C-alpha positions as CSV (number, residue, x, y, z in Angstrom):
1,M,-6.5,14.0,5.8
2,N,-5.0,17.2,4.5
3,R,-7.7,19.1,2.6
4,L,-6.1,20.1,-0.7
5,F,-8.0,22.2,-3.3
6,G,-8.0,20.5,-6.6
7,R,-7.0,17.1,-5.3
8,V,-7.9,14.6,-7.9
9,V,-8.7,11.1,-6.6
10,G,-7.9,8.4,-9.1
11,V,-7.9,4.8,-9.7
12,L,-7.8,1.5,-7.9
13,L,-8.7,-2.0,-9.1
14,A,-8.9,-5.3,-7.2
15,V,-8.6,-8.6,-9.0
16,V,-8.8,-12.1,-7.5
17,V,-7.3,-15.0,-9.4
18,V,-7.4,-18.8,-9.4
19,V,-5.3,-20.9,-11.8
20,V,-6.3,-24.4,-13.2
21,V,-4.5,-26.5,-15.8
22,S,-5.6,-29.4,-18.0
23,G,-3.6,-31.8,-20.2
24,G,-2.8,-31.1,-23.8
25,A,-0.7,-32.2,-26.8
26,L,3.1,-31.7,-26.9
27,V,3.3,-28.3,-28.6
28,C,5.1,-25.0,-27.8
29,P,3.4,-23.2,-24.9
30,A,1.1,-20.3,-25.8
31,S,1.9,-16.9,-24.3
32,A,0.0,-16.7,-21.1
33,A,0.1,-12.9,-21.3
34,S,-2.0,-13.1,-24.5
35,R,-4.9,-14.2,-22.3
36,G,-4.4,-11.4,-19.7
37,F,-2.3,-13.3,-17.2
38,S,1.4,-14.3,-17.3
39,L,3.1,-17.3,-15.8
40,S,6.8,-17.5,-15.1
41,P,8.5,-19.9,-15.7
42,Q,6.4,-21.7,-18.3
43,V,8.5,-24.9,-18.3
44,G,9.3,-27.3,-15.5
45,P,10.3,-31.0,-14.8
46,V,7.7,-33.7,-14.7
47,S,8.5,-34.3,-11.1
48,G,6.9,-31.0,-10.2
49,G,8.1,-28.6,-7.5
50,T,8.6,-25.7,-9.9
51,S,7.6,-22.4,-8.3
52,V,5.4,-20.5,-10.8
53,S,4.6,-16.8,-10.5
54,V,1.1,-15.7,-11.6
55,T,1.0,-12.1,-12.6
56,P,-2.2,-10.1,-13.1
57,P,-3.2,-8.9,-16.5
58,A,-1.8,-5.7,-17.9
59,G,-4.1,-2.8,-18.5
60,V,-5.4,-2.5,-14.9
61,S,-4.6,1.2,-14.4
62,F,-4.8,3.2,-11.2
63,T,-4.6,7.0,-11.1
64,S,-4.6,7.9,-7.4
65,V,-5.6,6.8,-4.0
66,V,-7.0,8.9,-1.0
67,S,-6.9,8.1,2.7
68,D,-8.0,9.7,5.9
69,N,-4.7,8.8,7.6
70,M,-6.7,6.6,9.9
71,M,-8.7,3.6,8.9
72,N,-10.4,4.0,5.5
73,Y,-9.0,4.2,2.0
74,Y,-10.7,4.8,-1.4
75,A,-9.5,4.8,-5.0
76,L,-11.2,5.4,-8.3
77,S,-10.7,3.1,-11.3
78,S,-10.4,4.3,-14.9
79,D,-13.9,2.9,-15.7
80,G,-15.4,5.0,-12.9
81,S,-15.8,2.4,-10.3
82,V,-14.6,2.9,-6.7
83,Y,-12.7,0.5,-4.5
84,A,-12.3,0.6,-0.7
85,W,-10.4,-1.2,2.0
86,G,-9.9,-0.8,5.7
87,S,-12.5,-0.4,8.5
88,N,-16.1,-1.4,7.9
89,D,-17.8,-1.0,11.3
90,R,-20.3,1.5,9.8
91,G,-20.5,0.1,6.3
92,Q,-17.9,2.6,5.0
93,L,-16.5,0.1,2.4
94,G,-19.8,0.6,0.5
95,A,-19.8,-3.0,-0.7
96,G,-22.9,-4.2,1.0
97,S,-22.9,-7.4,3.2
98,L,-19.4,-8.7,3.5
99,P,-19.7,-11.8,5.7
100,G,-16.5,-13.4,6.9
101,L,-14.4,-10.2,7.2
102,P,-11.7,-10.3,9.9
103,K,-12.4,-8.3,13.0
104,D,-10.2,-6.1,15.2
105,S,-9.9,-6.4,19.0
106,Y,-13.1,-4.4,19.4
107,G,-15.0,-6.8,17.2
108,D,-15.3,-4.3,14.3
109,P,-14.9,-5.8,10.8
110,Y,-12.3,-4.6,8.2
111,S,-11.1,-5.6,4.8
112,P,-7.3,-5.8,4.2
113,S,-7.8,-6.0,0.5
114,P,-9.8,-3.7,-1.8
115,V,-13.5,-4.4,-2.5
116,R,-15.7,-2.7,-5.0
117,V,-18.1,-0.1,-3.8
118,Q,-21.5,-0.9,-5.1
119,L,-22.4,2.2,-6.9
120,P,-25.8,2.0,-8.8
121,S,-25.7,0.5,-12.3
122,G,-24.5,3.0,-14.9
123,V,-22.9,5.4,-12.4
124,R,-19.4,6.4,-13.3
125,A,-17.5,8.2,-10.6
126,T,-15.1,11.0,-11.3
127,Q,-14.0,11.9,-7.8
128,V,-14.0,10.0,-4.4
129,V,-13.6,11.5,-1.0
130,V,-13.2,10.0,2.5
131,G,-15.1,11.5,5.4
132,D,-15.8,10.6,9.0
133,D,-16.5,6.9,8.7
134,A,-18.2,7.6,5.4
135,G,-17.3,7.8,1.7
136,F,-18.5,10.2,-1.1
137,A,-18.4,9.8,-4.8
138,L,-19.1,12.4,-7.5
139,S,-20.7,11.0,-10.6
140,S,-20.0,12.0,-14.2
141,D,-23.6,13.4,-14.4
142,G,-23.0,15.7,-11.5
143,S,-24.9,13.7,-8.9
144,V,-23.3,12.7,-5.6
145,Y,-23.4,9.4,-3.8
146,A,-22.5,8.6,-0.1
147,W,-22.2,5.6,2.2
148,G,-21.1,4.6,5.7
149,S,-21.9,6.3,8.9
150,N,-25.0,8.6,8.9
151,V,-25.0,9.6,12.5
152,A,-25.5,13.3,11.7
153,G,-27.2,13.0,8.4
154,Q,-23.8,13.4,6.6
155,L,-24.9,11.0,3.8
156,G,-27.5,13.6,2.8
157,D,-30.2,11.1,1.9
158,G,-32.8,12.5,4.3
159,S,-32.1,10.0,7.1
160,T,-29.7,9.1,9.8
161,T,-29.6,5.4,8.8
162,D,-26.1,4.0,8.1
163,R,-25.7,2.7,4.6
164,S,-23.5,-0.2,3.5
165,T,-24.1,0.6,-0.1
166,P,-24.2,4.1,-1.7
167,V,-27.3,6.3,-1.7
168,R,-27.8,9.4,-3.7
169,V,-27.3,12.7,-1.9
170,R,-30.5,14.8,-2.2
171,L,-29.2,17.8,-4.0
172,P,-31.9,20.2,-5.3
173,S,-33.3,19.4,-8.7
174,G,-31.1,20.8,-11.5
175,V,-28.0,21.1,-9.3
176,R,-25.0,19.5,-11.0
177,A,-21.9,19.1,-8.7
178,T,-18.4,19.5,-10.1
179,Q,-16.4,18.9,-6.9
180,I,-17.1,17.3,-3.5
181,D,-15.5,17.5,-0.1
182,A,-16.1,16.0,3.3
183,G,-16.0,18.0,6.5
184,Q,-14.0,16.9,9.5
185,L,-17.1,17.0,11.7
186,Y,-19.7,14.7,10.0
187,A,-20.6,17.0,7.1
188,G,-20.5,16.9,3.3
189,F,-20.0,19.6,0.7
190,A,-20.6,20.0,-3.0
191,L,-19.6,22.7,-5.4
192,A,-22.2,23.2,-8.2
193,S,-21.5,24.1,-11.8
194,D,-22.9,27.6,-11.3
195,G,-20.4,28.3,-8.5
196,S,-22.8,27.8,-5.6
197,V,-22.0,25.5,-2.7
198,Y,-24.2,23.0,-0.9
199,A,-23.7,21.4,2.6
200,W,-25.4,18.8,4.7
201,G,-24.8,16.9,7.9
202,A,-23.6,18.4,11.2
203,N,-24.3,22.1,11.7
204,Y,-22.0,22.4,14.7
205,R,-21.2,26.0,15.3
206,G,-22.6,27.0,11.9
207,G,-20.6,24.5,9.9
208,L,-23.2,24.3,7.1
209,G,-22.7,28.0,6.3
210,A,-26.5,28.4,5.6
211,G,-27.3,30.9,8.3
212,S,-30.2,30.4,10.7
213,L,-31.8,27.1,10.2
214,P,-34.6,26.8,12.8
215,G,-36.2,23.5,13.3
216,L,-33.3,21.3,12.4
217,P,-33.2,18.0,14.3
218,K,-30.5,17.7,17.0
219,S,-28.1,15.0,18.0
220,S,-27.9,13.4,21.5
221,Y,-25.3,16.2,22.3
222,G,-27.8,18.9,21.3
223,D,-26.1,19.8,18.0
224,P,-28.3,20.5,15.0
225,Y,-27.8,18.8,11.7
226,S,-29.4,18.8,8.3
227,L,-30.5,15.5,6.7
228,S,-30.5,17.1,3.2
229,P,-28.3,19.6,1.4
230,V,-28.8,23.3,2.1
231,R,-27.2,26.2,0.1
232,V,-24.2,27.9,1.7
233,Q,-25.0,31.6,1.8
234,L,-22.0,33.0,-0.1
235,P,-22.3,36.8,-0.7
236,S,-24.3,37.8,-3.8
237,G,-22.2,37.6,-6.9
238,V,-19.5,35.3,-5.4
239,R,-18.9,32.3,-7.6
240,A,-16.8,29.5,-6.0
241,T,-14.3,27.5,-8.0
242,Q,-13.0,25.2,-5.3
243,I,-14.1,24.0,-1.8
244,A,-12.3,22.5,1.2
245,D,-13.8,21.8,4.6
246,G,-15.7,25.1,5.3
247,F,-13.6,27.2,2.9
248,A,-14.5,28.3,-0.6
249,L,-12.1,29.9,-3.2
250,A,-13.9,32.4,-5.3
251,S,-13.3,33.0,-9.0
252,D,-11.6,36.4,-8.2
253,G,-9.0,34.7,-5.9
254,S,-10.7,35.7,-2.7
255,V,-11.4,33.1,0.0
256,Y,-14.5,32.7,2.1
257,A,-14.9,30.7,5.3
258,W,-17.6,29.7,7.8
259,G,-18.3,27.6,10.9
260,S,-16.1,27.3,14.0
261,N,-13.6,30.1,14.5
262,D,-11.3,28.6,17.1
263,Y,-7.8,30.1,16.9
264,G,-9.2,32.5,14.3
265,R,-9.3,29.8,11.7
266,L,-11.8,31.8,9.5
267,G,-9.2,34.5,9.0
268,D,-11.6,37.3,9.4
269,G,-9.8,39.0,12.3
270,S,-12.0,37.5,15.0
271,T,-12.7,34.3,16.9
272,T,-16.5,34.6,16.4
273,D,-18.2,31.5,14.9
274,R,-19.9,32.3,11.6
275,A,-23.1,30.7,10.3
276,T,-22.6,32.3,7.0
277,P,-19.4,32.8,5.0
278,V,-17.1,35.7,5.8
279,R,-14.2,36.9,3.6
280,V,-10.7,35.9,4.7
281,R,-8.7,39.1,5.3
282,L,-5.9,38.4,2.7
283,P,-3.9,41.5,2.0
284,S,-5.2,43.7,-0.8
285,G,-4.2,42.5,-4.2
286,V,-3.5,38.9,-3.1
287,R,-5.2,36.3,-5.3
288,A,-5.3,32.8,-3.8
289,T,-5.0,29.7,-6.0
290,Q,-5.0,27.0,-3.3
291,V,-6.1,26.7,0.4
292,V,-5.3,23.8,2.8
293,T,-6.7,23.4,6.3
294,G,-5.7,22.0,9.6
295,W,-4.8,23.5,13.0
296,S,-3.5,26.4,10.9
297,I,-4.7,27.4,7.5
298,Y,-2.5,28.2,4.5
299,A,-3.3,29.9,1.2
300,L,-1.0,29.9,-1.8
301,A,-1.1,33.1,-3.8
302,S,-0.8,33.5,-7.6
303,D,2.6,35.2,-7.2
304,G,4.0,32.1,-5.3
305,S,3.8,33.6,-1.8
306,V,2.1,31.8,1.1
307,Y,-0.2,33.2,3.7
308,A,-1.1,31.6,7.0
309,W,-3.5,32.1,9.9
310,G,-4.8,30.3,13.0
311,L,-2.8,28.5,15.7
312,N,0.9,29.5,16.1
313,D,2.0,27.6,19.3
314,R,5.0,26.0,17.5
315,G,5.7,28.7,14.9
316,Q,3.5,27.0,12.3
317,L,2.5,30.3,10.7
318,G,6.1,30.6,9.4
319,A,6.1,34.3,9.8
320,G,8.9,34.6,12.4
321,S,8.5,36.5,15.7
322,L,4.9,37.7,16.0
323,P,4.8,39.6,19.3
324,G,1.4,40.7,20.5
325,L,-0.6,37.9,19.1
326,P,-3.7,37.0,21.1
327,K,-3.6,33.8,23.1
328,D,-6.2,31.1,23.8
329,S,-7.2,29.8,27.2
330,Y,-4.1,27.5,27.2
331,G,-1.8,30.5,26.6
332,D,-1.1,29.5,22.9
333,P,-0.8,32.3,20.4
334,Y,-2.8,32.5,17.2
335,S,-3.4,34.9,14.4
336,P,-7.1,35.6,13.4
337,S,-5.8,37.3,10.2
338,P,-3.4,36.0,7.5
339,V,0.3,36.7,7.8
340,R,2.9,36.1,5.1
341,V,5.0,33.0,5.5
342,Q,8.7,34.2,5.3
343,L,10.0,32.1,2.5
344,P,13.6,33.0,1.5
345,S,13.9,35.8,-1.0
346,G,13.3,34.6,-4.6
347,V,11.5,31.4,-3.6
348,R,8.2,31.0,-5.4
349,A,5.9,28.3,-4.0
350,T,3.8,26.1,-6.4
351,Q,2.2,23.9,-3.7
352,V,1.6,24.2,0.0
353,V,0.7,21.4,2.5
354,V,-0.4,21.4,6.1
355,G,0.9,18.8,8.5
356,G,0.1,18.3,12.2
357,K,1.5,21.6,13.5
358,D,3.8,22.3,10.6
359,G,3.7,23.6,7.0
360,F,5.5,22.6,3.8
361,A,6.0,24.5,0.5
362,L,7.2,23.2,-2.8
363,A,9.3,25.8,-4.7
364,S,9.3,26.3,-8.4
365,D,13.0,25.0,-8.6
366,G,12.0,21.7,-7.0
367,S,13.3,22.4,-3.5
368,V,11.1,22.0,-0.4
369,Y,10.7,24.3,2.6
370,A,9.2,23.5,6.0
371,W,8.4,25.3,9.2
372,G,6.7,24.8,12.6
373,Y,6.8,21.9,14.9
374,N,10.0,19.8,14.5
375,V,9.4,16.9,16.9
376,D,11.0,13.7,15.4
377,G,12.6,15.8,12.7
378,W,9.4,16.5,10.9
379,L,10.9,19.5,9.1
380,G,13.6,17.4,7.5
381,D,16.4,20.0,8.2
382,G,18.6,17.6,10.1
383,S,17.5,18.8,13.5
384,T,14.5,18.7,16.0
385,T,14.4,22.4,16.5
386,D,11.1,24.2,15.9
387,R,11.3,26.8,13.2
388,S,9.1,29.9,13.1
389,T,10.4,30.6,9.5
390,P,10.9,28.2,6.7
391,V,14.0,26.0,6.4
392,R,15.0,24.0,3.4
393,V,14.4,20.3,3.6
394,R,17.7,18.4,3.1
395,L,16.8,16.5,0.0
396,P,19.9,14.8,-1.6
397,S,21.9,16.9,-4.1
398,G,20.3,16.9,-7.5
399,V,16.8,15.7,-6.3
400,R,14.1,17.9,-7.7
401,A,10.7,17.5,-6.1
402,T,7.5,17.7,-8.2
403,Q,4.9,17.0,-5.5
404,I,4.9,17.1,-1.7
405,D,2.9,15.7,1.2
406,A,3.5,16.2,4.9
407,G,7.0,14.7,5.4
408,R,7.3,13.3,1.9
409,A,8.4,14.4,-1.5
410,L,8.0,12.9,-5.0
411,A,11.1,13.5,-7.2
412,S,11.2,14.2,-10.9
413,D,12.7,10.8,-11.5
414,G,9.8,9.0,-9.9
415,S,11.6,8.3,-6.6
416,V,10.1,9.2,-3.2
417,Y,11.8,10.6,-0.1
418,A,10.5,10.7,3.4
419,W,11.6,12.1,6.7
420,G,10.4,12.4,10.3
421,A,8.9,9.6,12.4
422,N,9.6,6.0,11.4
423,Y,6.9,4.5,13.6
424,C,5.8,1.1,12.2
425,G,8.2,1.6,9.3
426,G,6.5,4.8,8.2
427,L,9.5,6.1,6.2
428,G,9.4,3.1,3.9
429,A,13.1,2.9,3.7
430,G,13.6,-0.6,5.3
431,S,16.1,-1.2,8.1
432,L,17.6,2.0,9.3
433,P,19.9,1.1,12.1
434,G,21.3,3.9,14.3
435,L,18.4,6.3,13.9
436,P,17.8,8.6,16.9
437,K,14.7,7.8,19.0
438,S,12.0,9.9,20.5
439,S,11.2,10.0,24.2
440,Y,8.7,7.2,23.5
441,G,11.5,5.0,22.0
442,D,10.3,5.4,18.4
443,P,13.0,6.0,15.7
444,Y,13.0,9.0,13.4
445,S,15.1,10.5,10.7
446,P,15.6,14.3,10.8
447,S,16.8,14.2,7.1
448,P,15.1,12.6,4.0
449,V,15.7,9.0,3.2
450,R,14.7,7.3,0.0
451,V,11.6,5.2,0.1
452,Q,12.5,1.7,-1.1
453,L,10.1,1.2,-4.0
454,P,10.7,-2.0,-6.0
455,S,13.3,-1.8,-8.7
456,G,11.8,-0.2,-11.9
457,V,8.8,1.3,-10.1
458,R,8.4,5.0,-10.9
459,A,6.0,7.0,-8.7
460,T,3.7,9.7,-10.2
461,Q,1.7,10.7,-7.1
462,I,2.0,10.4,-3.4
463,D,-0.5,10.6,-0.5
464,A,0.1,9.7,3.2
465,G,2.2,6.6,2.8
466,F,0.8,5.6,-0.6
467,A,2.5,5.9,-4.0
468,L,0.9,5.6,-7.4
469,A,3.3,4.1,-10.0
470,S,3.5,5.0,-13.7
471,D,2.1,1.6,-14.6
472,G,-1.1,2.3,-12.6
473,S,-0.2,0.1,-9.6
474,V,-0.3,1.4,-6.0
475,Y,2.3,0.8,-3.3
476,A,1.9,1.4,0.4
477,W,4.1,1.2,3.5
478,G,4.1,1.8,7.3
479,S,1.4,0.9,9.8
480,N,-1.0,-1.8,8.5
481,D,-3.7,-1.3,11.2
482,H,-7.1,-2.4,9.8
483,G,-5.4,-3.5,6.6
484,R,-4.6,0.0,5.6
485,L,-1.9,-1.1,3.2
486,G,-4.3,-3.2,1.2
487,D,-1.9,-6.1,0.8
488,G,-4.3,-8.7,2.3
489,S,-2.6,-8.6,5.7
490,T,-2.2,-6.5,8.9
491,T,1.6,-6.8,9.0
492,D,3.4,-3.4,9.2
493,R,5.8,-2.9,6.3
494,S,9.0,-0.9,6.4
495,V,9.3,-1.1,2.6
496,P,6.5,-0.6,0.1
497,V,4.2,-3.4,-0.8
498,R,1.8,-3.4,-3.7
499,V,-1.8,-2.9,-2.9
500,R,-3.3,-6.3,-3.5
501,V,-5.0,-6.4,-6.9
502,V,-4.8,-10.2,-7.4
503,S,-5.8,-13.0,-5.0
504,V,-5.2,-16.5,-6.2
505,S,-7.4,-19.1,-4.5
506,G,-6.3,-22.3,-6.3
507,V,-4.1,-23.6,-9.1
508,R,-4.4,-26.8,-11.1
509,F,-2.0,-28.3,-13.5
510,G,-3.4,-30.9,-15.8
511,G,-6.3,-31.2,-13.3
512,V,-3.9,-31.7,-10.4
513,P,-4.0,-29.0,-7.7
514,G,-0.8,-27.1,-7.1
515,S,0.3,-26.4,-3.5
516,G,2.0,-23.8,-1.3
517,L,0.1,-20.7,-2.7
518,S,1.7,-17.5,-1.5
519,Y,1.6,-13.8,-2.2
520,D,4.6,-11.6,-2.9
521,S,3.4,-8.2,-1.6
522,S,6.3,-6.3,-3.0
523,R,5.7,-7.4,-6.6
524,G,1.9,-8.0,-6.4
525,V,2.1,-11.5,-7.8
526,W,1.2,-15.0,-6.5
527,S,3.4,-18.1,-6.6
528,V,2.3,-21.7,-6.6
529,L,4.2,-25.0,-6.6
530,V,3.6,-27.1,-9.7
531,P,2.5,-30.7,-9.1
532,A,4.0,-33.8,-10.8
533,H,2.5,-34.5,-14.3
534,A,3.3,-36.5,-17.4
535,A,5.4,-34.8,-20.0
536,G,3.6,-32.4,-22.3
537,V,1.9,-29.0,-22.6
538,V,-1.1,-28.2,-20.4
539,D,-3.7,-25.5,-20.3
540,V,-4.0,-23.0,-17.5
541,R,-7.5,-21.9,-16.4
542,V,-7.8,-18.8,-14.3
543,D,-10.8,-18.3,-11.9
544,W,-10.9,-14.8,-10.8
545,S,-12.9,-12.0,-9.1
546,L,-12.8,-8.3,-9.5
547,G,-13.0,-6.3,-6.3
548,G,-14.4,-9.3,-4.5
549,V,-16.9,-10.0,-7.3
550,S,-16.5,-13.4,-9.1
551,Q,-15.8,-13.2,-12.8
552,A,-16.0,-15.7,-15.6
553,S,-13.1,-18.1,-15.7
554,S,-10.3,-17.5,-18.2
555,V,-8.4,-20.4,-19.9
556,L,-4.7,-20.0,-20.8
557,S,-4.2,-22.6,-23.6
558,G,-0.9,-24.4,-23.5
559,A,0.5,-22.1,-20.8
560,F,2.8,-24.6,-19.1
561,R,5.1,-27.4,-20.4
562,Y,6.3,-30.4,-18.4
563,D,9.8,-31.4,-19.6
564,A,11.1,-34.8,-18.8
565,S,14.7,-33.7,-19.3
566,A,14.6,-30.5,-17.2
567,P,17.0,-30.5,-14.2
568,V,15.5,-30.9,-10.7
569,P,16.9,-28.5,-8.0
570,V,18.0,-30.1,-4.7
571,F,17.7,-27.5,-1.9
572,R,20.0,-27.3,1.1
573,V,19.0,-25.8,4.5
574,Y,20.9,-25.5,7.8
575,N,19.5,-25.8,11.3
576,P,21.4,-23.2,13.5
577,N,20.3,-24.9,16.7
578,S,21.4,-28.5,15.9
579,G,24.1,-27.7,13.3
580,L,22.6,-30.2,10.9
581,H,22.1,-29.8,7.1
582,H,19.1,-31.1,5.2
583,Y,18.6,-31.7,1.5
584,T,15.3,-32.1,-0.4
585,V,13.7,-31.7,-3.9
586,R,10.3,-31.1,-2.3
587,L,9.7,-27.4,-2.3
588,A,6.9,-27.7,0.3
589,E,9.4,-29.4,2.7
590,Y,12.0,-26.8,1.9
591,R,9.6,-23.9,2.7
592,A,8.3,-25.5,5.8
593,L,11.9,-25.9,7.2
594,L,12.6,-22.2,6.4
595,A,9.4,-21.3,8.3
596,F,10.7,-23.2,11.3
597,G,13.9,-21.1,11.3
598,W,16.3,-23.2,9.2
599,R,18.7,-21.1,7.2
600,D,18.3,-21.1,3.4
601,E,21.5,-22.2,1.7
602,G,20.0,-22.3,-1.8
603,T,20.4,-25.0,-4.4
604,A,23.1,-27.5,-3.6
605,F,23.1,-29.1,-7.1
606,Q,20.5,-30.3,-9.6
607,G,19.2,-33.9,-10.2
608,V,17.0,-35.2,-13.0
609,A,13.4,-36.5,-13.4
610,S,12.9,-40.2,-12.8
611,G,12.0,-40.7,-16.5
612,V,15.3,-39.5,-17.9
613,T,17.3,-42.3,-19.6
614,G,19.9,-43.7,-17.2
615,A,18.6,-41.8,-14.2
616,V,19.9,-43.2,-10.9
617,P,17.8,-43.1,-7.6
618,V,19.3,-41.6,-4.5
619,Y,17.8,-43.1,-1.3
620,R,17.1,-41.3,2.0
621,E,17.3,-42.8,5.5
622,Y,16.6,-41.2,8.9
623,N,18.2,-42.1,12.2
624,P,15.6,-41.6,15.0
625,N,18.2,-41.6,17.7
626,D,20.3,-38.6,16.7
627,G,18.0,-37.0,14.0
628,N,20.5,-37.4,11.2
629,H,19.6,-38.1,7.6
630,N,21.7,-40.0,5.1
631,W,21.5,-39.9,1.3
632,T,23.1,-42.6,-0.9
633,R,22.8,-44.0,-4.4
634,R,24.3,-47.3,-3.2
635,R,21.4,-49.7,-2.5
636,S,23.6,-51.9,-0.4
637,E,24.3,-49.0,2.0
638,H,20.7,-48.1,2.1
639,D,19.6,-51.6,3.0
640,A,22.3,-52.0,5.6
641,L,21.2,-48.8,7.4
642,V,17.6,-49.8,7.4
643,K,18.6,-53.1,9.0
644,L,20.4,-51.2,11.7
645,G,17.2,-49.3,12.6
646,W,17.3,-46.3,10.3
647,R,13.9,-45.4,8.9
648,D,13.5,-46.0,5.2
649,E,12.3,-42.8,3.5
650,G,12.4,-44.1,0.0
651,T,13.8,-42.3,-3.0
652,A,14.9,-38.7,-2.2
653,W,15.7,-37.8,-5.9
654,W,17.2,-39.0,-9.1
655,V,20.6,-38.1,-10.5
656,P,22.1,-38.6,-14.0
657,K,24.2,-41.5,-14.9
658,D,28.0,-41.1,-14.3
659,G,29.7,-38.9,-16.8
660,A,26.5,-37.5,-18.3
661,S,27.1,-34.5,-20.5
662,G,27.3,-31.3,-18.4
663,S,27.3,-33.2,-15.1
664,V,29.7,-32.5,-12.2
665,P,30.8,-34.7,-9.2
666,V,28.9,-34.2,-6.0
667,Y,31.2,-34.9,-3.0
668,R,30.3,-36.4,0.3
669,L,31.8,-35.4,3.7
670,Y,31.2,-37.0,7.1
671,N,31.4,-35.4,10.5
672,P,32.7,-38.0,13.0
673,Y,31.5,-36.0,16.0
674,S,27.9,-35.3,14.9
675,G,27.4,-38.2,12.5
676,E,26.2,-35.8,9.8
677,H,26.8,-36.1,6.0
678,V,27.2,-33.0,3.8
679,Y,27.1,-32.9,0.0
680,T,28.7,-30.3,-2.3
681,T,29.8,-29.7,-5.9
682,N,32.4,-27.2,-4.7
683,A,35.8,-28.9,-4.7
684,R,37.3,-26.1,-2.6
685,E,34.6,-26.5,0.1
686,Y,35.2,-30.2,0.0
687,A,38.9,-29.7,0.6
688,Q,38.5,-27.0,3.3
689,V,35.9,-28.9,5.3
690,G,38.0,-32.0,5.1
691,A,41.0,-30.1,6.4
692,A,38.9,-29.1,9.4
693,G,38.5,-32.7,10.4
694,W,35.6,-34.0,8.4
695,H,36.1,-37.3,6.6
696,R,36.3,-36.9,2.8
697,E,34.3,-39.8,1.4
698,G,34.8,-39.1,-2.3
699,V,32.1,-38.7,-5.0
700,A,28.6,-39.6,-3.9
701,W,27.1,-39.3,-7.4
702,D,27.1,-37.0,-10.4
703,G,24.7,-34.0,-10.7
704,Y,24.2,-30.8,-12.6
705,P,25.6,-27.5,-11.3
706,K,23.1,-25.3,-9.5
707,A,21.3,-22.8,-11.8
């Protein structure tokens, strides 16, 4: 994950829902939304078959989500609780025992939907951080909690025991943390209210910044680690205001760094590892306001300039030609001291981001600049040419970015743009035919494309393939390995899906279970097929859980009305293999045929409920020899076909009496070659198909036009 000073990690909530309905008097339905859930539609025929959407209650607000770009994802709710999804092989979901989780090909469990991290009672988190197979939460009282892998003591609880629920980090008495961070090598960091910094876990190459620490235990690789926090030895008088993975920004705008110094990452002019902090050699007078870390390190200065140091094998320092730089053992150049990124004259950066081997800067005018490695068009300038100085990302005309991430930009209107690799649908822009492909055969876009957020969704924050919407919902797209999208599946998504906040486990209408429960991942709602029921208004009871924890049931009084006069849709599907059409009022049958590959041709016409005055039955017969069905309202035709060996499949649906108000004729056509009958309310279709050689057999019955 890109380490960004000042990153605020916000809110996620998970709700699981079940709906039940009982009978009631014939009154107007109550507003389901008034009970927290909403149903749509709230009226249907007594024959059942209506598809009802169950939408979660309003007021569930998210503020942000954080990921490690790998297998774990955390978010913080407005009430201070934390939710997690993804891999759980070391207990990093923090939700205790979770029997029944699916497992990957290695046998490791994961959760494709958010579960609630089991923070101690009364603990309200204000920040959450993802580390190496571990999670960290900062509490409102300044304490720190951790869970997951503890292989190098990175949970800071005095042990190396993995924890599936949070434990309190053993900060010294009286220390109140105001920010936390997780190191990339099994360590944790906390910034205290007095400006001091504490670290725990792996001390590989001095990574704890606490100087000589004799007597520390060692890992199986011989590397020392600390089971409890130690104080980072900042120079006397230095007060840190922000921390990020072995870097501390001081109140005077200077930057200090410690630990491994590969590629000169500490910025002190050397490649010597440092067990205590050294001052980064920013030019005199430069006051840093943000630092981000990766293969190269970037610092944003108060005047809008950007400085870089570290590896420069693909021009990622953004400073143009830098002859004479030292080289590593592979021959790759690096700078052990900061150099100024050569942004165009007049450009003032307000945010800087580090990618793999590239950098990105957001300018005060909303434009975006990029430099470094341009494989798969990562720089968004329309090419795949590496750039040693910044180039402007080709955002569409008029688009003004307000936040950036590596290869993504959030626009002022709440839209999101992405560019670069489209592996597993990572651009979130749906089908993009004609994209160029990498040497591995993966498509990419060298210019920004718009992420296809659902209509009406306005993003307010972005992070590594996640978008937080203005209504507090979270959307995700791309690879869904280990359920990273949080939509309850492991299916990759080329367009955003809503992180699953509602899981419906059952629906009853008047005590009768519904059927065909399904989840719409783009809208974050469930749908269920209404069963048949007598006319009248029924209650809806919702059994639900919050983040995997069961909650008290909620009853929605008078939430659904069965109407004996409501039209009943008759669906039409087409089998492209056999060329046959099929008609049914049973939504379960309709969906099953679609699942088998039949083509959806929508509603052919509408019938009526059996209880409607004057309703006429339409019979269905099946020919086992050629697979054809026949539908007729003439009982004599039905009986004759049954005698000839056709299978009697009873009443298919009911239609209104001839000439009923608002009804239209339904025509019947016969194909003499296949033996198939087709039904339509479209007189033009009837004429055209007849002209093509089908027998026009007149009006089969009357029906209502499709809705």
